[in-house]
C-alpha positions as semicolon CSV with decimal commas, in nm:
position;residue;x (nm);y (nm);z (nm)
1;M;0,003;0,002;0,008
2;N;0,125;0,345;-0,087
3;A;0,199;0,580;0,206
4;I;0,111;0,943;0,131
5;S;0,194;1,233;0,367
6;P;-0,079;1,481;0,459
7;I;-0,135;1,722;0,182
8;P;-0,212;2,081;0,281
9;M;-0,565;2,187;0,215
10;R;-0,463;2,493;0,000
11;Y;-0,362;2,235;-0,262
12;R;-0,692;2,039;-0,245
13;T;-0,973;2,296;-0,231
14;H;-1,018;2,648;-0,356
15;D;-1,156;2,786;-0,025
16;T;-1,158;2,703;0,338
17;I;-1,476;2,886;0,431
18;Y;-1,697;2,720;0,692
19;P;-2,045;2,714;0,549
20;R;-2,346;2,873;0,732
21;G;-2,505;2,618;0,979
22;W;-2,524;2,469;1,323
23;Y;-2,209;2,290;1,447
24;C;-2,164;2,042;1,727
25;I;-1,901;2,169;1,980
26;A;-1,971;1,933;2,274
27;E;-2,172;1,633;2,391
28;S;-2,448;1,743;2,629
29;E;-2,330;1,503;2,902
30;D;-1,988;1,682;2,907
31;V;-2,136;2,032;2,991
32;A;-2,197;2,053;3,360
33;A;-2,341;2,317;3,596
34;D;-2,092;2,570;3,749
35;K;-1,812;2,464;3,520
36;M;-1,662;2,610;3,200
37;L;-1,562;2,364;2,931
38;P;-1,288;2,506;2,707
39;V;-1,290;2,396;2,340
40;S;-1,128;2,465;2,019
41;W;-1,356;2,460;1,698
42;L;-1,404;2,651;1,376
43;G;-1,065;2,819;1,429
44;Q;-1,191;2,980;1,767
45;Q;-1,137;2,926;2,118
46;L;-1,464;2,892;2,307
47;I;-1,606;2,810;2,649
48;I;-1,930;2,615;2,696
49;Y;-2,128;2,610;3,009
50;R;-2,476;2,609;3,169
51;T;-2,650;2,928;3,270
52;K;-2,822;2,965;3,601
53;D;-3,139;2,810;3,451
54;G;-2,947;2,515;3,303
55;A;-2,941;2,624;2,942
56;A;-2,622;2,534;2,736
57;Q;-2,441;2,850;2,629
58;A;-2,117;2,903;2,431
59;A;-1,899;3,219;2,439
60;D;-1,570;3,341;2,317
61;A;-1,306;3,212;2,560
62;Y;-1,132;3,559;2,597
63;C;-1,214;3,833;2,839
64;P;-1,304;4,162;2,653
65;H;-1,119;4,350;2,912
66;L;-0,747;4,244;2,847
67;G;-0,778;3,912;2,678
68;A;-0,743;3,656;2,955
69;H;-0,869;3,311;2,878
70;L;-1,180;3,286;3,119
71;A;-1,120;2,909;3,190
72;S;-0,747;2,951;3,266
73;H;-0,604;2,968;3,627
74;D;-0,879;3,032;3,871
75;G;-1,135;3,161;3,629
76;K;-1,467;3,029;3,750
77;L;-1,846;3,004;3,699
78;C;-2,060;3,027;4,006
79;D;-2,428;3,110;4,060
80;G;-2,475;3,237;3,711
81;R;-2,164;3,461;3,701
82;I;-1,834;3,401;3,513
83;T;-1,522;3,557;3,695
84;C;-1,220;3,636;3,491
85;P;-0,890;3,494;3,639
86;F;-0,695;3,814;3,567
87;H;-0,876;4,112;3,714
88;K;-1,179;3,931;3,855
89;W;-1,432;4,105;3,641
90;E;-1,757;3,933;3,667
91;F;-2,002;3,868;3,376
92;D;-2,361;3,745;3,365
93;S;-2,336;3,409;3,203
94;A;-2,677;3,436;3,027
95;T;-2,641;3,787;2,874
96;G;-2,253;3,839;2,881
97;K;-2,315;4,169;3,060
98;V;-2,049;4,307;3,304
99;E;-2,202;4,274;3,654
100;H;-1,908;4,376;3,881
101;I;-1,560;4,510;3,872
102;P;-1,399;4,494;4,212
103;Y;-1,166;4,793;4,192
104;T;-1,393;5,066;4,038
105;D;-1,754;5,179;4,047
106;V;-1,731;5,357;3,702
107;P;-1,966;5,164;3,463
108;V;-1,832;5,029;3,150
109;P;-2,011;5,083;2,814
110;A;-2,283;4,828;2,741
111;S;-2,082;4,716;2,429
112;V;-1,818;4,579;2,673
113;R;-1,945;4,216;2,733
114;L;-1,877;3,865;2,657
115;T;-1,930;3,754;2,302
116;L;-2,201;3,489;2,322
117;H;-2,281;3,262;2,033
118;P;-2,635;3,140;1,939
119;T;-2,647;2,799;2,107
120;R;-2,889;2,507;2,086
121;E;-2,908;2,168;2,258
122;T;-3,058;1,878;2,071
123;D;-2,998;1,505;2,024
124;G;-2,748;1,503;2,297
125;M;-2,534;1,770;2,134
126;V;-2,449;2,135;2,214
127;L;-2,459;2,327;1,880
128;I;-2,351;2,678;1,798
129;W;-2,453;2,888;1,495
130;H;-2,181;2,983;1,248
131;D;-2,219;3,244;0,967
132;P;-1,914;3,367;0,786
133;A;-2,113;3,683;0,711
134;G;-2,213;3,725;1,077
135;G;-2,579;3,676;1,023
136;K;-2,832;3,545;1,286
137;P;-2,963;3,197;1,271
138;S;-3,188;3,147;0,966
139;F;-3,315;2,797;1,052
140;E;-3,332;2,549;1,332
141;P;-3,138;2,219;1,335
142;F;-3,319;1,895;1,269
143;D;-3,426;1,705;1,583
144;S;-3,476;1,329;1,569
145;S;-3,765;1,309;1,815
146;G;-4,005;1,260;1,526
147;L;-3,812;0,965;1,404
148;R;-3,771;0,817;1,747
149;G;-4,140;0,852;1,854
150;D;-4,228;0,692;2,183
151;D;-3,995;0,389;2,133
152;K;-3,711;0,311;2,369
153;W;-3,370;0,348;2,214
154;V;-3,038;0,220;2,342
155;R;-2,712;0,416;2,261
156;Y;-2,487;0,136;2,134
157;A;-2,177;0,331;2,053
158;V;-2,015;0,665;1,986
159;K;-1,739;0,691;1,733
160;S;-1,521;0,984;1,630
161;W;-1,272;1,042;1,356
162;E;-1,042;1,329;1,285
163;T;-1,028;1,382;0,902
164;R;-0,861;1,610;0,655
165;C;-1,124;1,575;0,397
166;P;-1,218;1,915;0,219
167;F;-1,530;2,012;0,391
168;R;-1,728;2,056;0,066
169;D;-1,668;1,691;-0,015
170;M;-1,762;1,530;0,317
171;L;-2,136;1,498;0,266
172;E;-2,111;1,483;-0,116
173;N;-1,966;1,132;-0,053
174;I;-2,328;1,020;0,031
175;F;-2,442;1,113;-0,316
176;D;-2,162;0,943;-0,487
177;T;-2,353;0,624;-0,520
178;A;-2,103;0,448;-0,747
179;H;-1,836;0,429;-0,464
180;I;-2,069;0,235;-0,258
181;T;-2,024;-0,079;-0,473
182;Q;-1,673;0,007;-0,604
183;L;-1,513;0,100;-0,266
184;H;-1,732;-0,072;-0,019
185;N;-1,825;-0,369;-0,221
186;A;-2,194;-0,349;-0,143
187;A;-2,414;-0,601;-0,303
188;A;-2,655;-0,342;-0,454
189;L;-2,718;0,034;-0,480
190;P;-3,002;0,201;-0,294
191;D;-3,261;0,394;-0,487
192;I;-3,359;0,752;-0,377
193;T;-3,737;0,763;-0,363
194;N;-3,779;1,118;-0,224
195;Y;-3,551;1,429;-0,239
196;E;-3,730;1,699;-0,037
197;P;-3,596;2,047;0,060
198;R;-3,688;2,127;0,417
199;D;-3,640;2,444;0,636
200;Y;-3,348;2,277;0,811
201;G;-3,188;2,154;0,487
202;L;-3,279;1,824;0,306
203;R;-3,475;1,510;0,360
204;L;-3,388;1,185;0,159
205;Q;-3,559;0,863;0,153
206;Y;-3,422;0,542;0,008
207;V;-3,523;0,183;-0,065
208;T;-3,286;-0,113;-0,101
209;D;-3,328;-0,486;-0,171
210;P;-3,312;-0,674;0,167
211;D;-3,242;-0,994;-0,035
212;A;-2,926;-0,859;-0,199
213;G;-2,695;-1,070;0,026
214;E;-2,585;-0,815;0,291
215;E;-2,488;-0,952;0,634
216;T;-2,738;-0,701;0,806
217;P;-2,998;-0,643;0,533
218;I;-3,206;-0,318;0,538
219;S;-3,526;-0,255;0,343
220;S;-3,529;0,126;0,353
221;F;-3,359;0,420;0,529
222;E;-3,401;0,798;0,565
223;M;-3,151;1,074;0,580
224;N;-3,207;1,423;0,717
225;L;-2,935;1,690;0,665
226;S;-2,912;2,014;0,864
227;A;-2,725;2,233;0,612
228;L;-2,388;2,059;0,570
229;S;-2,297;2,011;0,938
230;L;-2,544;1,760;1,081
231;L;-2,679;1,428;0,937
232;T;-2,938;1,201;1,103
233;Q;-2,988;0,856;0,952
234;I;-3,268;0,595;1,034
235;Y;-3,225;0,242;0,896
236;H;-3,514;-0,007;0,898
237;G;-3,360;-0,344;0,884
238;V;-3,507;-0,686;0,862
239;H;-3,474;-0,750;1,225
240;F;-3,366;-0,419;1,374
241;T;-3,397;-0,033;1,344
242;A;-3,090;0,183;1,386
243;L;-3,063;0,560;1,427
244;F;-2,737;0,740;1,367
245;V;-2,681;1,112;1,473
246;I;-2,363;1,234;1,296
247;S;-2,187;1,573;1,331
248;F;-1,917;1,739;1,117
249;T;-1,718;2,014;1,284
250;P;-1,410;2,184;1,161
251;I;-1,127;2,222;1,410
252;D;-0,937;2,465;1,168
253;E;-0,880;2,504;0,800
254;E;-0,699;2,164;0,774
255;R;-0,894;1,926;0,997
256;M;-1,245;1,839;1,107
257;V;-1,411;1,583;1,331
258;E;-1,685;1,341;1,236
259;T;-1,867;1,202;1,535
260;A;-2,138;0,934;1,499
261;R;-2,378;0,849;1,782
262;L;-2,538;0,513;1,711
263;Y;-2,859;0,401;1,854
264;L;-3,073;0,091;1,825
265;K;-3,432;0,053;1,901
266;D;-3,507;-0,172;2,187
267;N;-3,691;-0,484;2,062
268;G;-3,688;-0,660;2,387
269;N;-3,423;-0,903;2,288
270;A;-3,091;-0,799;2,426
271;E;-2,892;-1,087;2,286
272;A;-3,028;-1,022;1,929
273;M;-2,968;-0,642;1,963
274;E;-2,611;-0,712;2,063
275;Q;-2,552;-0,936;1,772
276;I;-2,719;-0,734;1,512
277;G;-2,601;-0,392;1,653
278;K;-2,236;-0,513;1,666
279;A;-2,247;-0,638;1,313
280;F;-2,412;-0,324;1,180
281;V;-2,192;-0,076;1,378
282;E;-1,872;-0,266;1,280
283;R;-1,979;-0,239;0,914
284;F;-2,049;0,130;0,940
285;V;-1,713;0,202;1,113
286;F;-1,526;-0,002;0,857
287;E;-1,691;0,188;0,567
288;V;-1,625;0,525;0,726
289;E;-1,264;0,431;0,760
290;Q;-1,247;0,309;0,408
291;D;-1,379;0,641;0,292
292;L;-1,129;0,835;0,497
293;K;-0,832;0,655;0,330
294;V;-0,945;0,823;0,009
295;L;-1,117;1,149;0,135
296;D;-0,825;1,256;0,351
297;Y;-0,612;1,305;0,043
298;K;-0,862;1,384;-0,238
299;K;-0,895;1,728;-0,418
300;H;-1,218;1,906;-0,459
301;L;-1,283;1,946;-0,833
302;T;-1,512;2,233;-0,930
303;Q;-1,581;2,064;-1,264
304;P;-1,560;1,691;-1,218
305;R;-1,587;1,472;-1,529
306;L;-1,887;1,264;-1,431
307;C;-2,046;0,974;-1,614
308;A;-2,375;0,775;-1,594
309;G;-2,401;0,591;-1,266
310;D;-2,206;0,841;-1,054
311;G;-2,516;0,953;-0,865
312;P;-2,673;1,292;-0,812
313;I;-2,349;1,474;-0,711
314;M;-2,425;1,801;-0,901
315;K;-2,778;1,809;-0,743
316;F;-2,608;1,792;-0,413
317;R;-2,376;2,069;-0,499
318;S;-2,670;2,288;-0,595
319;Y;-2,811;2,232;-0,260
320;A;-2,477;2,292;-0,073
321;A;-2,413;2,616;-0,250
322;Q;-2,696;2,792;-0,054
323;Y;-2,487;2,767;0,259
324;Y;-2,182;2,950;0,121
325;D;-2,147;3,317;0,070
């Protein structure tokens, strides 16, 4: 096998802009009360925390006074206030407003406050809104509650990969149907039966042949895309139903993280769920890692030379273009 060193992104794509959308920056379970979680995403340093009423909130990590990182040294969050470790300025965690400066009574201008980011919490993820033009949220992220219904679901696994795939090409891979048989050796291609623009992005429905000879055969599945940063998939198998909640978040211009949260519907048979779930998840992980062996090195071609059987790649590109300025 050929060994290839990482190829800088500037040689593989004509831009490094992050498209407009909602990006996962933390798992809900990792954001606790009275504690700041420092993270680095989208080329930014951020803190995530819960406000006094328990809502998840993201903010720039640096104090607007003199630039101290709010989660460094003895910076703290207590009773709804964030205290800077440098000069002990206190900020309201919900509004970002300066509440107290210990060494002066002179009020600061209202514009001096923490930079808060629009934040949502859904499907066990904390999301922030990103718009390269600075616009406010123009849609809400997809929530899987309608797919889950009243059924009981078991979180079977959480898998993450750091990738160097050009961001424009990550979800395009779903629409490249030819690679499903050529790279992954699938027995048959699925057919898209519904392609439906929605407020949050796009809904796709597929059917496939359950008798095609796959180890864990499925009869149909549905995908819901929130812009280009979130993907929810539900698979209806012959003896199982699986739900995948997948996020794609850039770290910087070179790297992104794909995280897949994999759930199985509880059918009351723990042994069968373990057997089917293990096989289905192992197949999914294997195929993702197959993809990354190519995607981590590929170049984004603005005018690809497509042929019959390549799938609706250009239709996806038309959809994706609306999220780029």
